[in-house]
Each structure stands twice: as C-alpha cells, then as structure tokens.
C-alpha positions in Angstrom: -11.4 10.8 -12.8 -10.8 7.1 -12.1 -12.5 4.2 -10.7 -10.4 3.6 -7.5 -10.2 7.4 -6.6 -14.4 7.4 -6.8 -14.4 4.2 -4.7 -11.9 5.8 -2.2 -14.0 8.8 -2.1 -17.0 6.8 -1.1 -15.6 4.9 1.3 -13.9 8.1 2.8 -17.9 9.3 2.8 -18.8 6.2 4.8 -16.1 6.6 7.3 -17.0 10.0 8.7 -20.7 9.8 7.6 -23.4 8.6 10.5 -22.8 4.6 9.8 -19.0 5.1 9.7 -18.9 7.2 12.9 -20.4 4.3 14.9 -17.9 1.7 13.6 -15.0 4.3 14.2 -15.7 4.6 17.8 -16.1 1.1 18.1 -12.2 0.6 17.3 -11.1 2.5 19.8 
C-alpha cells in the first residue's frame, strides 16, 4: 500500500466524516 493511497483514504474518511460533512455543506 503506497503512502499516497493511504493519505487519500484518510482524506476521504475526513470528508465523509462528521467534520468534513460540515465543510461540504458550506461549499454548496
């Protein structure tokens, strides 16, 4: 597993998580 892949997975988890959901709602 590459480091870049791991970082992408973490970012996706944050985006679809609780804190990321609030940021996503502000964009739209």
